[in-house]
C-alpha positions in Angstrom: 0.0 0.0 0.0 1.5 3.3 -1.2 0.4 5.8 1.5 1.9 8.5 3.7 2.5 6.3 6.7 6.1 7.0 7.6 6.2 10.4 5.9 4.8 12.1 9.0 5.3 11.8 12.7 2.2 11.7 14.9 2.3 14.4 17.6 0.0 14.6 20.6 0.3 18.4 20.6 -0.9 18.8 17.1 -3.6 16.1 16.7 -6.2 18.9 16.8 -4.6 20.3 13.6 -4.4 17.0 11.8 -1.9 15.1 13.9 1.0 15.6 11.4 4.5 16.9 11.6 6.3 16.7 8.3 9.8 15.2 8.4 10.8 17.8 5.8 14.6 17.3 5.8 14.4 13.7 4.5 13.8 12.5 1.0 11.2 10.0 -0.2 11.0 7.7 -3.2 8.0 7.5 -5.4 6.8 3.8 -5.7 5.8 4.3 -9.3 8.6 6.3 -11.1 11.2 5.6 -8.4 12.3 9.3 -8.4 13.5 10.9 -5.1 12.2 14.3 -3.8 12.1 16.0 -0.5 9.1 15.3 1.7 8.5 19.1 1.8 8.1 19.3 -1.9 5.8 16.4 -2.1 3.7 17.7 0.7 3.5 21.2 -1.0 2.3 19.4 -4.1 -0.6 17.9 -2.1 1.1 14.6 -1.7 1.3 14.0 -5.5 4.6 13.0 -7.0 6.0 16.0 -8.9 7.7 13.8 -11.4 5.0 11.3 -12.5 1.8 12.5 -10.8 1.4 9.4 -8.5 -1.2 10.2 -5.8 -0.2 9.0 -2.4 -2.9 7.9 0.0 -3.5 10.6 2.6 -5.4 10.8 5.8 -8.7 12.6 6.3 -7.4 15.7 8.1 -4.5 16.1 5.7 -7.0 16.1 2.8 -9.1 18.7 4.5 -6.0 20.9 5.1 -4.8 20.4 1.5 -8.1 21.1 -0.3 -10.5 23.2 1.9 -10.2 26.9 2.6 -7.9 27.6 5.5 -9.8 27.6 8.8 -13.1 26.8 7.2 -13.6 23.2 8.4 -15.9 22.9 11.5 -16.2 19.3 12.6 -19.7 18.0 13.7 -21.2 14.7 14.8 -18.3 14.0 17.2 -20.6 12.7 19.9 -21.2 9.3 18.3 -19.3 6.3 19.9 -18.5 3.0 18.3 -19.6 -0.1 20.2 -19.1 -3.8 19.6 -22.7 -5.0 18.9 -21.7 -8.6 18.1 -18.9 -9.0 20.8 -16.7 -9.9 17.8 -13.4 -11.4 18.8 -10.6 -8.9 18.7 -12.8 -6.0 17.5 -11.9 -3.8 20.4 -8.2 -4.3 19.7 -8.8 -3.4 16.0 -10.6 -0.2 17.0 -7.9 0.8 19.4 -5.3 0.2 16.7 -7.3 2.3 14.2 -7.6 5.2 16.7 -3.8 5.1 17.4 -2.9 4.8 13.7 -5.2 7.6 12.5 -5.7 9.9 15.5 -9.4 9.6 14.8 -12.3 8.1 16.7 -13.9 6.6 13.6 -13.4 6.0 9.9 -15.1 9.2 8.7 -14.7 12.9 9.4 -17.8 15.1 9.0 -18.3 18.8 9.2 -18.8 22.1 7.3 -16.2 23.6 5.1 -15.7 25.8 2.0 -13.9 25.6 -1.3 -12.8 29.1 -2.5 -15.6 30.6 -0.5 -18.3 28.1 -1.6 -19.8 26.5 1.6 -20.7 22.8 1.8 -21.2 19.9 4.1 -18.2 17.7 3.9 -17.3 14.1 4.7 -13.9 12.6 4.3 -13.1 8.9 4.9 -10.0 7.9 6.9 -8.0 5.1 5.4 -5.9 4.6 8.5 -8.9 3.7 10.6 -9.6 0.0 9.7 -9.1 0.9 6.0 -12.0 3.3 6.1 -14.5 0.5 6.6 -18.2 1.3 7.2 -19.7 0.3 10.5 -22.8 1.5 12.3 -21.3 4.8 13.5 -19.9 5.6 10.0 -23.3 5.0 8.5 -25.1 7.1 11.2 -22.7 10.0 10.9 -23.2 10.0 7.1 -27.0 9.8 7.3 -27.1 12.7 9.8 -24.7 14.7 7.7 -27.0 14.4 4.6 -30.1 15.3 6.8 -28.2 18.3 8.3 -27.2 19.4 4.8 -30.8 19.2 3.6 -32.0 21.3 6.6 -29.3 23.9 6.1 -29.7 23.8 2.3 -26.1 22.9 1.8 -24.5 20.8 -1.0 -22.5 17.7 0.1 -19.0 17.0 -0.9 -17.7 13.6 0.0 -14.3 11.9 -0.3 -14.5 8.1 -0.3 -11.7 5.8 0.6 -12.8 2.4 2.0 -12.5 -1.3 2.0 -16.3 -1.6 2.3 -18.6 -2.7 5.0 -17.1 -3.6 8.3 -17.2 -7.4 8.9 -16.9 -7.1 12.7 -20.4 -5.5 12.8 -22.0 -8.1 10.6 -25.5 -7.4 9.2 -25.7 -4.1 11.0 -22.8 -2.9 8.9 -24.5 -4.1 5.7 -27.7 -2.2 6.5 -25.7 1.0 6.6 -25.5 0.8 2.8 -29.3 1.2 2.5 -29.6 3.7 5.3 -27.0 6.1 3.8 -28.5 5.7 0.3 -31.8 6.7 1.7 -30.3 9.8 3.3 -28.7 10.7 0.0 -32.2 10.4 -1.6 -33.7 12.6 1.2 -31.1 15.3 0.5 -31.5 15.0 -3.3 -35.3 15.3 -3.2 -34.9 18.6 -1.5 -32.7 19.9 -4.4 -29.4 19.2 -2.8 -26.2 18.8 -4.8 -24.0 15.8 -4.0 -20.4 15.6 -5.3 -18.5 12.5 -4.7 -14.7 12.2 -5.1 -13.5 8.6 -5.3 -10.0 8.0 -4.0 -7.8 5.0 -3.7 -9.3 2.6 -2.9 -13.1 2.8 -2.9 -14.5 -0.8 -2.8 -17.2 -3.1 -1.6 -20.3 -1.8 0.1 -19.2 1.8 -0.1 -19.0 1.6 -3.9 -22.4 -0.2 -3.9 -24.1 2.6 -2.1 -23.3 6.3 -1.4 -20.0 6.5 -3.3 -21.7 6.0 -6.7 -24.9 8.1 -6.0 -23.4 11.5 -6.5 -25.0 14.0 -8.9 -21.4 14.4 -10.1 -18.8 11.7 -9.6 -15.1 12.7 -9.7 -12.1 10.5 -9.1 -8.4 10.9 -8.5 -6.2 9.4 -11.2 -5.5 5.7 -11.0 -7.7 5.1 -8.0 -8.9 1.5 -7.5 -12.7 1.5 -7.6 -14.9 -1.6 -7.6 -17.4 -3.8 -5.8 -15.6 -7.2 -5.6 -11.9 -7.3 -5.0 -9.6 -8.2 -7.9 -8.3 -11.3 -6.2 -11.9 -12.5 -5.5 -12.9 -12.0 -9.1 -9.8 -13.9 -10.4 -10.4 -16.7 -8.0 -14.1 -16.9 -8.9 -13.7 -16.7 -12.7 -10.3 -18.5 -12.9 -9.1 -15.8 -15.3 -6.4 -13.2 -15.0 -7.8 -9.7 -15.2 -6.3 -7.1 -17.5 -4.0 -4.3 -16.3 -6.0 -1.3 -15.4 -9.1 -3.2 -14.4 -11.1 -1.4 -11.8 -8.9 1.7 -12.1 -10.5 5.2 -12.4 -9.7 5.3 -16.1 -11.4 2.0 -16.6 -14.6 3.4 -14.9 -14.4 6.6 -17.0 -14.3 4.6 -20.2 -17.2 2.5 -19.0 -19.4 5.4 -18.1 -19.4 5.4 -14.3 -17.3 8.4 -13.5 -17.9 12.0 -14.7 -14.3 13.1 -14.7 -10.8 12.3 -13.4 -9.3 15.3 -11.6 -5.8 15.5 -10.3 -5.6 16.4 -6.6 -3.8 19.6 -7.5 -6.8 20.7 -9.5 -9.5 19.3 -7.2 -10.1 22.4 -5.1 -10.7 24.6 -8.1 -12.9 22.0 -9.8 -15.1 21.6 -6.7 -15.3 25.3 -6.1 -16.4 25.9 -9.7 -19.1 23.2 -9.5 -20.4 24.5 -6.2 -20.6 28.1 -7.5 -22.4 27.0 -10.7 -25.0 25.0 -8.7 -25.6 27.9 -6.3 -26.8 30.1 -9.2 -30.4 29.1 -9.7 -32.0 32.5 -10.3 -31.2 33.2 -13.9 -33.3 36.3 -14.2 -30.4 38.4 -12.8 -27.9 36.8 -15.3 -30.3 37.6 -18.1 -31.6 41.0 -17.2 -29.1 42.8 -19.6 -29.6 40.2 -22.4 -30.5 41.8 -25.7 -33.1 40.2 -28.0 -31.1 39.8 -31.2 -32.8 39.6 -34.5 -31.4 37.1 -36.9 -29.3 38.3 -39.7 -31.0 38.6 -43.1 -27.9 37.6 -45.1 -29.0 34.0 -45.4 -31.6 35.1 -47.9 -28.9 35.5 -50.5 -27.8 31.9 -50.2 -27.8 30.4 -53.7 -26.8 26.9 -52.9 -29.1 24.1 -54.0 -30.6 21.7 -51.3 -28.0 19.0 -52.1 -25.2 21.5 -52.1 -26.3 22.5 -48.6 -26.1 18.8 -47.6 -22.5 18.6 -48.9 -21.6 21.8 -47.2 -23.1 20.6 -43.9 -20.9 17.5 -44.2 -17.7 19.4 -45.0 -14.8 18.1 -43.0 -13.4 21.6 -42.3 -16.7 22.8 -40.8 -16.6 23.6 -37.1 -17.7 20.8 -34.9 -19.7 20.8 -31.6 -16.5 21.1 -29.5 -15.5 24.3 -31.4 -18.8 26.0 -30.5 -18.6 24.7 -26.9 -15.0 26.1 -26.5 -16.0 29.5 -27.9 -19.3 30.0 -26.2 -19.0 28.6 -22.7 -16.5 29.4 -19.9 -15.6 27.6 -16.7 -16.4 24.3 -18.4 -16.5 20.9 -16.6 -17.1 18.1 -19.1 -19.1 15.2 -17.6 -18.9 11.6 -18.9 -20.8 8.4 -19.1 -24.3 7.0 -18.9 -23.7 5.4 -15.5 -24.8 2.1 -17.1 -22.4 0.9 -19.8 -20.0 3.3 -21.4 -19.0 6.9 -22.2 -19.9 7.5 -25.9 -17.5 10.1 -27.3 -20.0 11.0 -30.0 -21.9 12.9 -27.3 -20.0 15.6 -25.4 -21.7 17.2 -22.5 -21.1 19.1 -19.3 -21.6 22.3 -17.3 -20.4 25.8 -18.3 -21.2 29.5 -18.1 -23.1 31.3 -20.8 -22.2 34.8 -19.8 -23.1 34.9 -16.1 -25.6 32.0 -16.3 -24.7 28.3 -15.7 -26.0 26.0 -18.4 -25.8 22.4 -19.4 -24.3 21.9 -22.9 -24.7 18.7 -24.9 -23.4 18.2 -28.4 -23.0 15.5 -31.1 -19.3 15.5 -32.0 -18.1 14.3 -35.3 -14.4 14.7 -34.6 -11.9 17.3 -35.9 -9.4 14.8 -37.5 -9.4 11.2 -38.5 -8.3 9.9 -35.1 -11.1 11.9 -33.4 -13.6 10.9 -36.0 -12.9 7.2 -35.3 -13.2 7.8 -31.5 -16.5 9.7 -32.1 -17.8 7.1 -34.5 -18.1 9.9 -37.1 -20.8 11.6 -35.0 -23.2 8.6 -34.9 -24.2 8.1 -31.3 -24.7 4.8 -29.6 -27.5 4.1 -27.1 -25.2 5.0 -24.2 -24.7 8.4 -25.8 -28.4 9.2 -25.7 -28.6 7.9 -22.2 -25.7 10.1 -21.2 -27.4 13.1 -22.7 -30.6 12.3 -20.9 -28.8 11.9 -17.6 -27.3 15.4 -18.0 -30.7 16.8 -19.0 -32.3 15.4 -15.9 -29.5 16.7 -13.8 -30.0 20.2 -15.4 -33.7 20.0 -14.6 -33.0 19.2 -10.9 -30.8 22.2 -10.6 -32.9 24.5 -12.8 -30.2 25.0 -15.5 -31.1 25.7 -19.1 -29.9 23.3 -21.7 -28.2 24.0 -25.0 -27.9 21.1 -27.5 -25.7 21.2 -30.6 -26.7 18.7 -33.3 -24.5 17.5 -36.2 -25.0 13.8 -37.2 -25.8 11.7 -40.2 -27.9 9.6 -37.7 -27.8 7.3 -34.8 -25.3 4.4 -35.2 -26.8 1.6 -37.2 -25.3 -1.7 -36.1 -25.7 -5.0 -34.2 -24.3 -3.7 -30.9 -26.5 -0.6 -31.0 -29.6 -2.8 -31.4 -28.5 -5.1 -28.7 -28.2 -2.2 -26.3 -31.5 -0.6 -27.2 -30.9 2.2 -29.7 -34.6 2.7 -30.4 -35.5 2.6 -26.7 -32.8 5.1 -25.9 -34.0 7.6 -28.5 -37.7 7.1 -27.5 -36.8 7.8 -23.9 -35.1 11.0 -24.8 -38.1 12.2 -26.9 -40.6 11.6 -24.1 -38.4 12.9 -21.3 -37.3 16.0 -23.1 -40.9 16.9 -23.9 -41.6 17.0 -20.1 -38.4 18.8 -19.0 -39.3 21.8 -16.8 -36.2 23.7 -17.7 -35.7 25.5 -21.1 -34.0 23.7 -24.0 -32.6 25.4 -27.1 -31.2 23.2 -29.9 -28.9 24.4 -32.6 -28.4 22.3 -35.8 -24.9 23.2 -36.7 -24.5 20.8 -39.6 -26.4 17.7 -40.6 -29.6 16.8 -38.8 -30.1 13.1 -39.6 -33.4 11.5 -38.8 -34.2 10.2 -35.3 -30.5 10.4 -34.3 -30.8 14.2 -34.5 -34.3 14.4 -33.2 -33.1 12.7 -30.0 -31.5 16.0 -29.0 -34.0 18.3 -30.7 -37.2 18.3 -28.6 -36.6 21.9 -27.7 -38.5 25.1 -26.8 -36.7 26.7 -29.8 -34.6 25.3 -32.6 -32.0 27.2 -34.6 -30.6 26.2 -38.0 -27.3 27.4 -39.3 -27.6 28.8 -42.8 -26.3 25.6 -44.5 -27.5 23.1 -42.0 -30.1 20.5 -43.0 -32.7 18.4 -41.2 -34.2 15.3 -42.8 -36.2 12.2 -42.1 -33.6 10.3 -44.2 -30.5 11.2 -46.1 -31.0 12.1 -49.8 -28.9 9.2 -50.8 -31.1 6.8 -48.7 -34.3 8.3 -50.0 -33.2 8.0 -53.7 -32.1 4.4 -53.2 -35.2 3.2 -51.3 -37.9 5.0 -53.3 -36.3 5.1 -56.8 -33.7 2.4 -56.7 -31.1 5.0 -57.8 -27.7 5.9 -56.4 -26.5 8.7 -58.7 -25.6 12.2 -57.5 -28.4 13.5 -59.7 -30.9 11.3 -58.0 -29.6 12.3 -54.5 -29.9 16.0 -55.6 -33.5 15.5 -56.7 -34.3 13.7 -53.4 -32.8 16.5 -51.4 -35.0 19.0 -53.3 -38.1 16.9 -52.8 -37.5 16.3 -49.1 -37.4 20.0 -48.3 -34.5 19.8 -45.9 -33.0 23.3 -45.8 -33.0 25.9 -43.0 -35.6 27.9 -44.9 -37.8 24.9 -45.2 -37.5 24.2 -41.5 -38.5 27.8 -40.6 -41.4 27.6 -43.1 -42.7 24.4 -41.5 -42.4 25.8 -38.0 -39.7 23.3 -37.1 -37.1 26.0 -36.6 -37.5 29.5 -35.2 -34.2 31.0 -36.3 -31.7 30.8 -39.1 -28.1 31.7 -38.1 -25.9 33.3 -40.6 -22.6 31.4 -41.1 -19.3 33.3 -40.9 -16.5 30.8 -40.1 -13.8 33.2 -41.0 -14.9 35.4 -38.1 -16.0 32.4 -36.0 -15.3 34.0 -32.7 -17.5 36.9 -33.6 -20.2 34.6 -34.9 -20.2 32.7 -31.6 -20.4 35.9 -29.6 -23.5 36.9 -31.6 -24.9 33.4 -31.1 -24.4 33.7 -27.3 -26.4 37.0 -27.4 -29.2 35.3 -29.4 -29.4 32.4 -26.9 -29.5 34.7 -23.9 -32.2 36.8 -25.4 -34.3 33.8 -26.2 -33.8 32.2 -22.8 -35.0 35.5 -21.3 -38.2 35.2 -23.4 -38.7 31.5 -22.5 -38.3 32.2 -18.8 -41.3 34.6 -19.0 -43.4 31.5 -19.6 -42.2 29.8 -16.4 -43.7 27.6 -14.9 -45.3 26.6 -18.3 -42.0 25.8 -20.1 -42.8 22.1 -20.7 -46.4 23.0 -21.8 -45.2 25.5 -24.3 -42.8 23.0 -25.7 -45.6 20.5 -26.1 -47.8 23.1 -27.8 -44.9 23.9 -30.2 -44.7 20.3 -31.4 -48.5 19.7 -31.2 -48.9 22.2 -34.1 -46.4 20.6 -36.4 -48.3 18.9 -39.3 -51.7 19.5 -37.7 -53.6 20.6 -40.8 -57.2 21.7 -40.3 -60.0 20.4 -42.4 -60.3 23.8 -44.1 -56.8 23.6 -45.6 
């Protein structure tokens, strides 16, 4: 176990300040890169190896001191005392050893703290107390902390580090998983934000309960995270597991972690997220927003419908990431559907549109061949739509408006997509988006291909870029199916017949705005687009609390021809 035992001396006089006295004159060796550095330098770097970034395990009070605002931590729930409910042999000795080794009375530290001035309720698990295992007192302290946070209207930030449920307390320890999960739900239903930070290791019953229930789940790099231990799995399956199995990077790839954040960046990241979730009254942020009229220049566009299609597909056209990077500041990208994988064809997260926090979600084609392969050329899998829906529901909970950027030839068509429920995933998005109580604006920045595009387009307003297209099927597919033809001429005729241009979308009432394209002055174009978005959000919020009803009315009118027509 690579931890900080031996790097610090315990001192009775300074236990109240964390119980640590650095032995600063000595050098230490990183167990990963084998480099030497002074203990002072490593401690100043928040116990991260300056050479390779290896994160040493650290105690709860050291973590509080390293990450929280100086002097902000106020410990609570210190009155609870661990007992031995089963008279388990040797448990008293284990507890006493845990107290001596950690300087703590139990395996979790609870209190109030702040990150760059942003207040929160905080829990930090202590690895040196019986490997952070969860017994009855740990469960009770956590449950009370979430109830306290709900009453005080505070977000909860939690750092997990645990071997799981504590065997010496038997079934009572196991039941803490359900109790704390219930307390998390209690806090969540009252609008509370819960950020979990998974550190090395987070395993067993802690993983299978409160560790994985955060609204946002962060992890330190290379942390071991899992339910069953590696050795148990190998013994059960009789197979050797691959390198990197159950590491944070493995969980990110498989959709269970939002982001991996180095310890040196953790304070800033948490502070940004706390600040963005504190800002729920958007009227102030929008009070100076100007209602921008769309440019009329698009009327001079002379491209044919099929030429628009080819322009929308152009490889040098800005992708969703380019718009996201230009329009949103203080971005935190969030990953995964929490069920199967992180689909890189869908990029999403939280950022600031001016002074207003928003959730952004985009279909990303990729900016070069390597990225296009990773993004599946902008054709989302079912887990991509589930990831998008997860972020939308999170935005609804915290009253954040949603901006979707659409650019796809369509949802991925393949065996694995069908196995994982492509149709179900899109259908869920359509129904859930229709009922969202927070505003949604979708911008079609390129190709809007069939149901794959519609899965992010159930919006209060829809914008079309000048040369963007939106269609039930590609012109090539239409020509092939209806006419048995595959020539460019047939595709051009199909594009004309399908009525897929931005002007067509506005004429049908599918789109409200056409955005003039100026990629030479892309920064200025995005600045104007931001103003347009903020002006329209200001208008949409005037319909609150009827946002979802207005959205339904908008779609209810589409294609509803009266008998007199």
